[in-house]
C-alpha positions in Angstrom: -18.2 9.7 5.8 -17.2 10.2 2.5 -14.1 9.2 2.8 -14.9 7.1 5.3 -15.9 4.4 2.9 -13.7 5.1 0.2 -10.2 4.6 2.7 -12.0 1.5 4.0 -13.2 -0.2 0.3 -9.2 0.3 -0.6 -8.5 -1.5 2.9 -10.7 -4.4 2.0 -9.6 -4.5 -1.9 -5.7 -4.7 -0.9 -6.1 -7.8 1.5 -8.0 -9.1 -1.7 -5.2 -8.5 -3.6 -2.9 -9.9 -0.9 -5.5 -13.1 -0.8 -4.5 -13.4 -4.8 -0.4 -12.7 -4.3 0.0 -15.0 -2.0 -1.7 -17.4 -4.1 0.2 -16.5 -7.2 3.8 -16.3 -4.5 3.2 -20.6 -5.1 4.4 -20.5 -8.4 6.2 -16.6 -9.1 8.8 -15.5 -7.8 7.0 -12.7 -4.5 8.9 -9.0 -6.6 8.4 -11.1 -9.9 5.0 -10.7 -8.8 4.5 -7.8 -7.8 6.3 -5.7 -10.5 3.9 -7.9 -12.8 0.3 -6.4 -11.0 1.8 -3.0 -10.8 2.4 -3.5 -14.7 -1.0 -5.4 -15.3 -2.8 -2.6 -13.4 -1.2 0.0 -14.5 -1.9 -1.4 -18.0 -5.4 -1.8 -17.1 -5.7 1.8 -15.2 -4.8 3.4 -18.9 -7.7 1.7 -20.6 -10.4 2.3 -18.2 -9.0 6.2 -17.9 -9.3 6.3 -22.2 -12.9 4.8 -22.8 -13.9 5.8 -19.4 -12.9 8.6 -17.4 -11.7 10.6 -20.4 -10.3 13.9 -18.1 -9.2 16.9 -19.7 -5.1 16.3 -18.8 -4.9 18.6 -16.2 -0.9 20.2 -16.5 0.7 21.9 -13.7 4.1 21.0 -13.2 4.5 21.3 -9.4 1.3 18.9 -9.5 3.2 15.9 -12.3 7.0 16.3 -10.1 4.4 16.0 -6.5 2.5 12.5 -8.5 6.2 11.6 -10.2 8.0 11.4 -7.3 4.9 9.7 -5.4 5.0 7.4 -7.6 9.1 6.5 -7.7 9.0 6.8 -3.6 5.4 4.4 -3.3 7.3 1.8 -5.8 11.2 1.8 -3.9 8.6 1.5 -0.7 8.4 -1.7 -2.0 10.7 -2.8 -3.2 12.4 -2.4 0.4 9.5 -4.2 1.8 10.0 -7.6 0.1 14.3 -6.9 1.0 12.9 -6.5 4.9 10.4 -9.4 4.1 13.9 -12.4 2.8 15.8 -11.3 5.9 12.9 -11.4 8.4 12.0 -11.7 11.1 8.7 -11.4 8.8 6.5 -10.0 12.2 8.5 -7.4 13.4 8.9 -5.8 9.6 4.7 -6.0 8.8 4.4 -4.3 12.2 7.5 -1.9 10.7 5.9 -1.0 7.5 2.4 -0.7 9.2 2.7 3.1 10.7 3.4 4.5 7.1 0.4 7.0 7.7 2.0 8.4 10.9 4.6 9.7 8.4 1.6 11.2 6.4 0.0 12.8 9.8 3.4 14.5 10.0 4.5 15.7 6.1 0.4 16.7 6.0 1.6 19.1 9.1 4.5 20.1 9.2 5.2 20.6 5.4 1.3 20.8 3.3 -0.2 22.9 6.4 -3.2 19.7 6.9 -4.7 20.4 10.3 -6.8 17.6 12.5 -8.8 18.0 15.4 -8.1 16.0 18.7 -10.9 13.0 18.3 -9.2 12.6 15.0 -6.2 12.4 16.2 -7.2 9.7 18.7 -8.6 7.8 16.2 -6.1 8.3 13.3 -4.0 7.0 17.3 -5.9 3.7 17.6 -6.1 2.9 14.3 -2.3 3.5 13.7 -1.7 0.8 16.8 -4.2 -1.4 15.8 -3.1 -1.8 12.3 0.8 -2.3 13.6 -0.2 -5.1 16.3 -2.4 -7.2 13.9 0.6 -7.3 11.5 3.3 -8.5 14.3 3.6 -6.4 16.3 3.0 -10.0 18.5 6.7 -11.3 17.6 7.2 -14.1 20.0 11.6 -12.8 21.5 13.1 -16.3 20.2 12.1 -15.2 16.9 13.7 -11.2 17.3 17.0 -12.9 18.2 17.0 -15.3 15.5 17.9 -12.9 12.6 20.1 -10.2 12.4 18.2 -7.3 13.0 18.3 -5.7 9.0 15.4 -6.3 8.0 13.6 -4.5 11.2 15.8 -1.3 9.5 14.6 -1.5 5.6 11.5 -2.0 6.7 11.4 1.5 9.0 12.9 2.5 5.4 10.3 1.3 3.3 7.7 2.8 5.5 9.5 6.2 5.5 9.2 5.9 1.7 5.7 4.7 2.3 4.8 7.9 4.3 6.2 10.7 2.1 5.1 8.9 -1.6 1.6 9.3 0.2 2.0 12.4 1.6 3.5 14.1 -1.9 1.2 12.4 -3.4 -2.5 14.2 -1.5 -0.9 17.8 -2.4 -0.3 16.4 -5.8 -4.0 15.2 -6.0 -5.0 18.6 -4.4 -3.4 20.2 -7.9 -4.2 18.8 -10.8 -7.4 15.8 -9.3 -7.1 12.7 -8.9 -7.8 11.3 -12.4 -4.8 13.5 -13.9 -2.4 12.5 -10.6 -3.7 8.6 -11.1 -2.7 8.5 -14.7 0.8 10.3 -13.9 1.6 8.0 -10.5 1.0 4.7 -12.1 2.8 5.3 -14.9 5.4 6.4 -13.2 5.1 3.1 -11.7 5.2 0.7 -14.0 7.5 1.9 -15.4 10.1 1.1 -12.3 8.5 -1.9 -12.0 9.7 -3.1 -15.7 12.8 -1.6 -14.8 12.9 -4.1 -12.4 12.1 -6.8 -14.8 14.7 -5.7 -17.5 17.5 -6.3 -14.3 16.6 -9.2 -13.0 15.8 -10.6 -16.8 19.6 -9.9 -16.7 21.2 -10.9 -13.9 19.4 -14.1 -14.7 16.3 -14.3 -12.7 13.8 -13.5 -15.0 13.4 -16.2 -17.8 11.0 -16.3 -20.7 9.8 -19.2 -19.6 8.7 -17.7 -15.6 7.3 -14.7 -17.5 5.6 -17.1 -19.3 4.6 -18.7 -16.2 3.5 -15.3 -14.4 1.5 -14.2 -17.0 -0.3 -17.1 -17.5 -1.2 -17.4 -13.6 -4.8 -16.5 -12.9 -4.3 -14.7 -9.5 -2.0 -11.8 -10.8 -4.9 -10.7 -12.9 -7.3 -11.2 -10.1 -3.8 -8.8 -7.7 -3.4 -6.2 -10.3 -7.3 -5.9 -10.6 -8.0 -6.1 -7.2 -4.8 -3.4 -5.9 -5.1 -0.8 -8.9 -8.7 -0.8 -7.3 -7.4 0.3 -4.0 -4.6 2.5 -5.4 -8.2 4.6 -6.8 -10.4 4.3 -4.0 -7.2 5.4 -2.3 -6.4 8.7 -4.9 -10.7 9.2 -4.6 -10.2 9.5 -1.5 -7.9 11.7 -1.3 -8.9 14.8 -3.2 -12.0 14.7 -0.6 -9.9 14.9 2.4 -9.4 17.4 4.5 -6.9 16.4 6.5 -3.6 16.5 3.1 -4.3 12.4 3.5 -4.0 11.4 6.8 -7.2 10.1 7.6 -7.5 7.5 4.2 -4.2 6.7 4.5 -4.6 5.6 7.8 -8.1 3.6 6.9 -6.3 2.5 3.9 -3.6 0.6 6.1 -6.3 -1.6 7.4 -6.2 -4.1 4.7 -3.4 -6.7 7.2 -5.8 -6.8 9.8 -9.1 -7.9 6.4 -6.3 -10.4 5.0 -5.8 -11.6 8.6 -9.7 -12.2 8.4 -9.9 -13.8 5.3 -6.6 -15.9 5.9 -8.5 -17.1 8.7 -11.8 -18.6 6.0 -9.6 -19.3 3.3 -6.2 -20.6 4.3 -7.2 -21.5 7.9 -4.2 -19.8 9.4 -5.1 -19.3 13.1 -4.9 -15.6 14.3 -3.5 -14.7 17.6 -4.6 -13.2 20.5 -2.9 -10.4 20.7 -3.7 -9.4 16.7 -7.2 -9.6 17.3 -7.3 -7.1 20.0 -5.0 -5.0 17.6 -8.0 -5.8 14.8 -10.8 -4.4 17.6 -8.2 -0.9 18.7 -8.1 -0.4 14.8 -12.3 -1.1 14.2 -13.2 1.7 17.4 -10.3 3.8 15.6 -12.3 3.6 12.8 -15.9 4.2 14.8 -14.2 7.4 15.7 -12.9 8.9 12.5 -16.9 8.2 11.2 -18.1 10.3 14.1 
């Protein structure tokens, strides 16, 4: 039950982060905003680690390498996801990228020897199908035909990298604990995002004025706090998940459902009927997993 609560809490935190990010994109470019959110979040965690956690750094070459690879894979996944959103169609991109828990499950079972029972498998399937549906599988056929389809393949690549990233992160957490694993993962992620900003600076896409505008945006700070909170909750949950991270990753992936609900109340966005069905299916899957 503890793992279930952590997974749902992570999803809620990421849903709140999405709302802040949506607000920040009114004045900040999405990729720059996402990079700054991750950099600020990593710095905040570093400060929190030094002041409150003070956990001895666990030296285990295998665990450190796995967590570093996880940070790198998750960063690349985010970059591919934003690229896919730019190419579109958004509905299909959101749906396909939401399938990453299935990749984590395959990796956990096939490589790291994790096992799940029939009830967990049924709940997992319901959550993934529900999230995919709520995330945008209801996109209209005309929308599909209006794009080249390249965004869909990029979204699948993002899902693959996210799934692999969280899969190896779960094993890394098992080896060195969530505290050290988080320090390594967030550190690598911050360095990668900083490199994105530097590349953008050299290409002229990022300037002093755009950086000042972004850093003064309160939504960036709000998104950083919410997103980092979700990531920490996920890592703590990974240390308690006996299925190689499969269950908590699936639960945390429910954030699009929560974002849709929040967007309805905050931005007055309409919720399509099929998205409501997907959300209900995901909730039913969560109930089964908690039994």
